[in-house]
C-alpha angles and dihedrals in degrees: 000000000000122000119247115244111259092250092056091046092053090049090050090050090051092049091050091047090051091048091051090050091049092048091050091050091047091050092049091050092047092053090050091052101045134063126219090283092056095243121136116259115220094326123136112245095226116092134181112268113254090239090067094055115087121193137349118330123208127179122205148145127272110237096191095274110028141015116261111211125217089263092053093254115144117233113199117223138187109280088210090060092047091048096044091046090048091227114191130210107273098028113141115238137189119215120197115193111201104221093204098052103016089232114158114220116190124195129181107232104164119031116195120228110279141202131193123226134173119240144166125249113242129174131201136150088018093296129111121226136176113228112209132158091356094306132101118227125196117231131195117266089230088064092047093053096040093053094034091233118193129179111283096030117133114228139175110233133188119226133173109276094213103039113078088175095060112130099186132067136186117233111235106176142348108239 
C-alpha cells in the first residue's frame, strides 16, 4: 500500500474533522427535535432534498458576536449581518460553508424570546455599551457606526427575554 502524499493526508484529516462536526451538530439537533420515544415534536415531515444542500452545514448558538458551534468552536460572522438581522444572544444559527468557494452563509433558524428596553449609550475603555435597567450591555461596533451612537443617546435595544445573564444586546432604534 502506497502512502498518501502529506497534502492529501491533511485534506483527508480536514474532511473527517468537518464530518465529525456535522455529525455532532446533527445529533444535537436530533435530540432537540425528538422526545424520549424518538418521535418528532412539532416538526413538518417535509425536508429539503440533499441535492439542494451545498457544502458543510453547522448549527450553533449566537453569543452576541459570533456563532458557537456544537464543539465549542467559534465561527466569525459579519457584524453587519448580525446587526442588521438584530440577532440576540442565544439565537440558533445555521452556517453553510460552500466547499467550492469557501463562502460562509449564515441563517437564523431559532430566535430566542425577546424583549425591548430603552437604554442610554455610554462609553468607557474605548467600548460602547447601552445602560438599561441598571445593567450595561455590549453592542456590535457595526450598530454603533450605523446609528451614529454617541454617549447620552437614548436607544431601544433588544435583549433575550429569558436570559438575565445576557451581556450583549441588539440595537433596534435611535430614539
